[in-house]
C-alpha positions as CSV (number, residue, x, y, z in Angstrom):
1,M,-38.6,78.4,28.5
2,D,-38.0,74.9,26.9
3,F,-34.7,74.0,25.4
4,D,-34.7,73.1,21.7
5,P,-31.6,71.1,20.8
6,L,-31.7,72.2,17.2
7,S,-31.8,76.0,17.9
8,S,-30.0,76.5,21.2
9,P,-26.3,76.4,21.6
10,F,-24.6,73.5,23.4
11,T,-23.4,75.8,26.2
12,D,-27.0,76.4,27.3
13,L,-27.4,72.7,28.3
14,N,-26.7,73.1,32.0
15,R,-28.8,76.2,32.3
16,W,-31.7,74.4,30.7
17,L,-31.3,71.4,33.0
18,D,-31.3,73.7,36.1
19,S,-34.6,75.3,35.1
20,K,-36.5,72.0,34.9
21,S,-37.3,69.2,37.3
22,D,-34.3,66.9,37.1
23,T,-36.3,63.6,37.0
24,E,-38.9,64.9,34.6
25,E,-36.5,66.4,32.1
26,A,-34.2,63.4,32.3
27,A,-37.1,61.2,31.3
28,K,-38.0,63.5,28.4
29,Y,-34.3,63.7,27.4
30,S,-34.1,59.9,27.4
31,Q,-37.2,59.7,25.2
32,R,-36.1,62.3,22.7
33,R,-32.6,60.9,22.3
34,T,-33.9,58.0,20.3
35,G,-35.7,60.2,17.8
36,R,-34.5,61.4,14.5
37,F,-32.7,64.4,15.9
38,W,-30.0,62.3,17.7
39,K,-28.8,59.9,15.1
40,N,-25.1,60.3,14.2
41,C,-24.9,63.8,15.8
42,K,-21.9,64.5,17.9
43,I,-23.5,67.4,19.7
44,C,-26.5,65.2,20.6
45,R,-24.2,62.4,21.8
46,D,-22.3,64.8,24.0
47,K,-25.6,66.1,25.5
48,V,-26.7,62.5,26.3
49,T,-23.4,61.9,28.1
50,A,-23.8,65.1,30.1
51,T,-27.3,64.2,31.0
52,R,-26.3,60.7,32.3
53,R,-23.5,62.2,34.3
54,R,-26.0,64.7,35.8
55,T,-28.5,61.9,36.6
56,R,-25.9,59.9,38.5
57,I,-25.0,62.9,40.6
58,L,-28.6,63.6,41.5
59,H,-29.4,60.0,42.5
60,A,-26.2,59.5,44.6
61,D,-28.1,60.0,47.9
62,D,-31.4,58.4,46.8
63,P,-32.0,55.0,48.5
64,Q,-33.8,53.9,45.3
65,G,-31.2,55.3,42.9
66,V,-29.3,53.3,40.4
67,N,-25.9,53.9,42.1
68,K,-27.3,52.5,45.4
69,K,-28.5,49.4,43.6
70,R,-25.1,49.0,42.0
71,K,-23.4,49.4,45.4
72,I,-25.6,46.8,47.0
73,S,-25.0,44.4,44.1
74,K,-21.3,44.9,44.4
75,T,-21.4,44.5,48.2
76,N,-23.3,41.2,47.8
77,A,-20.7,39.9,45.3
78,N,-17.9,40.8,47.7
79,T,-19.7,39.1,50.6
80,D,-20.3,35.9,48.5
81,Q,-16.6,35.8,47.5
82,A,-15.5,36.4,51.1
83,E,-17.8,33.6,52.3
84,Q,-16.2,31.1,49.8
85,E,-13.4,29.3,51.6
86,P,-10.3,28.4,49.5
87,D,-10.1,24.8,48.4
88,T,-7.3,23.1,50.3
89,S,-8.2,19.5,49.5
90,E,-5.6,17.2,47.9
91,R,-5.9,14.3,45.5
92,E,-3.5,11.5,44.4
93,C,-2.3,11.6,40.8
94,S,-2.9,8.3,39.0
95,V,0.4,8.7,37.2
96,C,3.0,9.9,39.7
97,A,1.0,8.6,42.8
98,E,1.8,11.9,44.7
99,L,-0.7,14.2,46.5
100,H,-1.4,17.5,44.8
101,P,-4.0,20.2,45.4
102,T,-7.2,19.4,43.7
103,R,-7.2,22.7,41.9
104,D,-3.9,21.6,40.1
105,F,-5.7,18.8,38.3
106,P,-6.8,19.8,34.7
107,S,-10.5,19.4,34.1
108,L,-10.9,18.6,30.4
109,S,-14.0,20.1,28.6
110,A,-15.1,16.8,27.1
111,C,-14.8,14.7,30.3
112,T,-17.4,14.3,33.0
113,H,-15.3,12.3,35.5
114,E,-13.1,13.8,38.2
115,P,-9.6,14.7,37.0
116,E,-7.1,12.0,37.8
117,V,-3.8,13.4,36.4
118,C,-1.9,16.3,37.9
119,Q,-0.8,19.3,35.9
120,D,2.8,18.3,35.6
121,C,2.0,14.7,34.5
122,F,-0.6,16.0,32.1
123,L,1.8,18.4,30.4
124,E,4.6,15.8,30.1
125,W,2.1,13.2,28.7
126,L,0.7,15.8,26.2
127,E,4.1,16.8,24.9
128,L,4.9,13.1,24.3
129,Q,1.6,12.5,22.5
130,I,2.0,15.6,20.3
131,D,5.3,14.2,18.9
132,S,4.1,10.6,18.5
133,T,0.5,10.8,17.3
134,T,-1.7,13.0,15.2
135,W,-3.1,16.0,17.0
136,E,-6.8,15.0,16.6
137,S,-6.2,11.5,18.2
138,I,-4.9,12.6,21.6
139,Q,-7.2,11.2,24.2
140,C,-7.8,12.0,27.9
141,P,-4.9,10.5,30.0
142,S,-7.3,8.9,32.4
143,S,-7.3,5.1,32.0
144,D,-11.0,4.6,31.6
145,C,-11.7,7.7,29.4
146,S,-11.5,7.9,25.6
147,N,-12.6,11.4,25.1
148,Q,-10.3,13.5,22.9
149,I,-8.5,16.6,24.1
150,T,-9.8,19.8,22.6
151,H,-8.0,22.9,21.3
152,E,-9.4,24.8,24.2
153,D,-8.0,22.3,26.7
154,V,-4.5,22.7,25.3
155,L,-4.8,26.5,25.4
156,K,-6.0,26.5,29.0
157,Y,-3.6,24.1,30.6
158,T,-0.3,24.3,28.6
159,P,2.5,26.9,28.3
160,E,2.8,29.0,25.2
161,N,5.4,26.9,23.4
162,V,3.4,23.7,23.8
163,F,0.2,25.3,22.6
164,A,2.1,26.9,19.7
165,R,3.3,23.4,18.6
166,F,-0.2,21.9,19.0
167,D,-1.8,24.8,17.1
168,E,0.7,24.5,14.2
169,L,-0.1,20.8,13.9
170,S,-3.8,21.5,14.0
171,M,-3.4,24.1,11.3
172,R,-1.3,21.9,9.1
173,S,-3.8,19.0,9.4
174,V,-6.7,21.2,8.4
175,L,-4.8,22.8,5.5
176,S,-3.6,19.4,4.2
177,N,-7.2,18.5,3.5
178,D,-7.3,21.3,1.0
179,P,-6.2,19.9,-2.4
180,N,-4.9,23.3,-3.4
181,F,-2.6,23.6,-0.4
182,R,1.1,23.0,-0.9
183,Y,4.2,23.2,1.2
184,C,7.3,24.8,0.0
185,I,10.0,22.2,-0.8
186,A,12.9,24.5,-0.6
187,E,15.6,23.5,1.9
188,G,15.0,25.1,5.3
189,C,11.6,26.5,4.4
190,T,8.5,25.2,6.3
191,S,6.0,27.6,4.8
192,G,3.0,26.6,2.8
193,Q,0.1,28.3,1.0
194,I,-3.0,27.6,-1.2
195,H,-2.2,27.6,-4.9
196,D,-5.1,27.3,-7.4
197,T,-3.4,25.8,-10.5
198,G,-6.4,26.6,-12.7
199,A,-6.3,30.3,-11.8
200,E,-2.6,30.9,-11.1
201,G,-0.9,28.5,-13.5
202,Y,1.6,25.7,-13.0
203,I,4.2,27.8,-11.2
204,F,4.0,27.8,-7.4
205,R,6.0,30.7,-5.8
206,C,6.5,30.5,-2.1
207,G,5.3,33.6,-0.4
208,A,8.0,33.2,2.4
209,C,11.2,32.5,0.5
210,G,10.2,33.0,-3.2
211,F,11.2,29.5,-4.3
212,R,9.4,28.3,-7.5
213,I,7.9,24.9,-7.9
214,C,6.3,23.2,-10.9
215,T,2.9,21.9,-9.8
216,V,2.7,19.4,-12.7
217,H,5.9,17.5,-11.7
218,D,5.9,18.6,-8.0
219,M,9.6,19.6,-8.2
220,P,11.7,22.8,-8.5
221,F,10.5,24.7,-11.5
222,H,12.4,23.8,-14.8
223,S,13.5,27.2,-16.0
224,D,13.7,28.0,-19.8
225,E,11.6,24.9,-20.6
226,T,7.9,24.3,-20.9
227,C,6.4,21.2,-19.2
228,T,6.2,19.5,-22.6
229,Q,9.9,20.2,-23.4
230,Y,10.8,19.0,-19.9
231,D,8.9,15.7,-20.4
232,A,10.6,15.2,-23.8
233,R,14.0,15.7,-22.3
234,M,13.3,13.4,-19.3
235,A,12.1,10.7,-21.7
236,K,15.3,11.0,-23.8
237,E,17.5,10.9,-20.7
238,E,15.5,7.9,-19.4
239,E,16.0,6.0,-22.7
240,E,19.7,6.8,-22.6
241,R,19.9,5.6,-19.0
242,R,18.2,2.3,-19.8
243,A,20.5,1.7,-22.8
244,K,23.6,2.4,-20.6
245,Q,22.2,0.1,-17.9
246,Q,21.6,-2.7,-20.4
247,Q,25.2,-2.3,-21.6
248,L,26.5,-2.5,-18.1
249,E,24.5,-5.6,-17.5
250,K,25.9,-7.3,-20.6
251,E,29.4,-6.4,-19.6
252,E,28.8,-7.7,-16.1
253,E,27.4,-11.0,-17.5
254,A,30.5,-11.4,-19.7
255,R,32.7,-10.8,-16.8
256,R,30.8,-13.3,-14.7
257,L,31.1,-16.0,-17.4
258,Q,34.8,-15.3,-17.7
259,E,35.4,-15.7,-14.0
260,E,33.5,-18.9,-13.9
261,A,35.6,-20.3,-16.8
262,S,38.7,-19.2,-15.0
263,V,37.6,-20.9,-11.8
264,A,36.8,-24.1,-13.7
265,E,40.2,-24.0,-15.5
266,V,42.0,-23.5,-12.2
267,G,40.1,-26.3,-10.7
268,R,41.1,-28.6,-13.5
269,C,44.8,-27.7,-13.8
270,A,45.8,-26.3,-10.4
271,V,46.5,-28.2,-7.2
272,V,45.9,-27.1,-3.6
273,C,48.9,-26.2,-1.5
274,P,49.0,-28.6,1.5
275,G,50.2,-25.8,3.7
276,C,47.7,-23.0,3.1
277,K,45.1,-24.6,0.8
278,A,45.6,-22.0,-1.9
279,P,45.3,-23.1,-5.5
280,I,48.6,-23.3,-7.4
281,Q,49.1,-23.9,-11.1
282,K,52.4,-24.8,-12.6
283,T,53.3,-23.1,-15.8
284,A,56.9,-24.4,-16.3
285,G,59.7,-26.2,-14.5
286,C,59.9,-29.3,-12.4
287,D,57.4,-30.8,-10.0
288,H,59.2,-29.5,-6.9
289,M,56.9,-26.6,-5.9
290,T,57.3,-23.8,-3.4
291,C,54.2,-21.9,-2.4
292,R,54.9,-18.2,-2.7
293,R,51.9,-17.1,-0.7
294,L,52.8,-14.7,2.1
295,G,53.7,-16.6,5.2
296,C,53.5,-20.1,3.7
297,N,56.6,-21.1,1.6
298,F,55.5,-24.8,1.8
299,Q,57.5,-27.2,-0.5
300,F,55.7,-30.2,-2.0
301,C,55.6,-32.4,-5.0
302,Y,53.2,-31.1,-7.7
303,V,52.1,-34.6,-8.7
304,C,51.4,-36.3,-5.3
305,R,51.7,-33.3,-2.9
306,A,54.3,-35.1,-0.8
307,P,56.2,-32.6,1.4
308,Y,59.9,-32.0,1.0
309,T,60.5,-30.8,4.5
310,G,60.1,-32.6,7.8
311,D,61.3,-35.9,9.2
312,S,59.2,-37.9,6.7
313,G,59.8,-35.5,3.8
314,I,61.5,-36.1,0.5
315,N,64.6,-34.3,1.6
316,A,64.9,-36.7,4.6
317,V,63.9,-40.1,3.2
318,G,64.4,-39.6,-0.5
319,N,62.0,-40.4,-3.3
320,G,60.3,-43.1,-1.2
321,A,58.3,-40.3,0.4
322,H,56.4,-39.8,-2.8
323,A,53.0,-41.5,-3.2
324,S,53.2,-45.0,-4.6
325,D,51.4,-44.0,-7.7
326,C,53.6,-40.9,-8.3
327,R,55.9,-41.0,-11.2
328,H,58.8,-39.9,-8.9
329,H,58.4,-42.9,-6.6
330,P,61.4,-45.3,-6.8
331,A,59.2,-48.1,-8.0
332,R,58.2,-46.1,-11.0
333,L,61.6,-44.7,-11.9
334,P,63.4,-46.3,-14.9
335,V,66.3,-48.6,-14.1
336,Y,69.5,-46.7,-14.4
337,Q,72.1,-48.3,-16.7
338,P,75.6,-46.9,-16.4
339,T,77.2,-46.0,-19.7
340,S,80.7,-45.4,-18.5
341,L,83.2,-46.4,-15.8
342,R,82.5,-43.1,-14.0
343,D,78.8,-43.7,-13.9
344,L,79.4,-47.1,-12.5
345,M,81.6,-45.7,-9.8
346,I,79.0,-43.1,-8.9
347,L,76.3,-45.8,-8.7
348,R,78.4,-47.9,-6.4
349,Q,79.1,-44.9,-4.1
350,G,75.3,-44.4,-3.7
351,F,75.0,-41.1,-5.4
């Protein structure tokens, strides 16, 4: 009798299959499984699985069976693979000029020429380019090729850490083109996210660290103040800063004018020490000056700058060492008239 999948229990499946021709019933079974009785039915799916397993067993010894065909196909594939000899050719790298197996030369997806750079040189060059140029501008390392390296090339020929760096730069470049994308400005945080000011307001909250940013002023959020209040406070502080700056500039100008006046007065009243060239101004006392600058102690006449020390100094030769137009030169000194016998005796003794 025929098996009705809707009325007979699932345990009768094998008995039903034994009572019919295997090939015939398998064909009928295959046709009926696509009908309305088999859709989303676990029992029916289990029956189909059992039938397929049964069919594979029946055709195991059939020269025209599906398993035989699969075995032949698999055998052909193994034979083709065995016939392929391993590539032992070598090629010179255009960068390091050393011989490497041809299989170690990365073949970039956008290039049609033969690879010229070995794996090690390619990786070293790529790491340098990632740190020095934008990710989308990295070109093929071959000298006569300007094709750009693709995301797939980096994934295929670089280790995980290099690809992760390249992938991060790629993602950041793409996200930066979105006007709503913002990076967190908190110290030590490199996270970023899309923030729609129109829908989410003017407070950006980082999803990684929770730091809040004012999207109007692009700065840490000003707590306890609205943006209007913040602008008013900043305007007041800016005005105070400008007023203070103007006051400092006036004081600096007054100080500069005072210094210029002092320099001019020193230049008019002071003389230059012949020993160290430092300006000296006499405030009181005689014209015999001694420079008190550290390490100098030079003695000279304040009027004519004649030295007091040395073989030709005033101490050695007397007032004749003064300049001829100096008021201390003997020719310009008044004639001494003795007023007493004692003065006359002193004059005669040469004192």
